[in-house]
C-alpha positions in Angstrom: 11.2 -0.4 0.5 8.4 1.6 2.0 5.5 0.1 3.9 2.0 0.7 2.8 0.3 3.2 5.1 -2.8 2.0 6.9 -4.0 5.5 7.7 -6.4 5.8 4.7 -8.4 2.6 5.3 -8.8 3.5 9.0 -10.2 6.9 8.1 -12.4 5.3 5.4 -13.9 3.0 8.1 -14.8 6.1 10.1 -16.6 7.6 7.1 -18.4 4.3 6.4 -19.5 4.1 10.1 -21.1 7.5 9.8 -18.6 9.3 12.0 -17.6 12.1 9.6 -16.6 14.5 12.4 -13.9 12.1 13.6 -12.9 11.5 10.0 -12.5 15.2 9.4 -10.4 15.5 12.5 -8.1 12.8 11.3 -7.9 14.4 7.8 -6.8 17.7 9.4 -3.8 15.9 10.9 -3.0 13.7 7.9 0.6 12.5 7.7 1.2 13.1 4.0 -0.4 14.3 0.8 -0.1 10.7 -0.6 -2.2 9.4 2.3 -4.9 12.0 1.5 -4.8 11.0 -2.1 -5.1 7.4 -1.2 -8.1 8.2 1.0 -9.8 10.1 -1.9 -9.3 7.1 -4.2 -10.9 4.8 -1.6 -13.8 7.3 -1.0 -14.4 7.7 -4.8 -14.5 4.0 -5.4 -17.2 3.6 -2.8 -19.1 6.7 -4.0 -18.7 8.2 -0.6 -17.5 11.6 -1.8 -20.9 12.4 -3.1 -22.7 11.4 0.1 -20.2 13.2 2.4 -19.5 16.6 0.8 -17.9 17.9 4.1 -15.3 15.1 3.9 -14.7 15.8 0.2 -14.1 19.5 1.0 -11.8 18.7 4.0 -9.6 16.3 1.9 -9.4 18.8 -1.0 -8.5 21.7 1.4 -5.8 19.6 3.2 -4.2 18.4 0.0 -3.9 22.0 -1.1 -2.5 23.1 2.3 0.0 20.3 2.5 1.1 20.8 -1.1 1.9 24.4 -0.5 5.7 25.0 -0.5 5.5 27.5 2.4 4.0 25.0 4.8 6.2 22.3 6.4 5.4 19.8 9.0 8.0 18.9 11.6 9.2 15.3 11.6 
């Protein structure tokens, strides 16, 4: 059994607090694509993707970067 990651809710709280710079920094070092997708789900339910387009772009870019087969992260 895998544990639910708490990364996405923590980054969501940064966005809600208005600290999008810190949120983008965390997005750039995201652990997995699943965590980024979970964050996008949380942001879309709160309509925060429309109000924070820079966070939207950062999540989209990092999902594409982490999904690429030529990029691997060390454990």
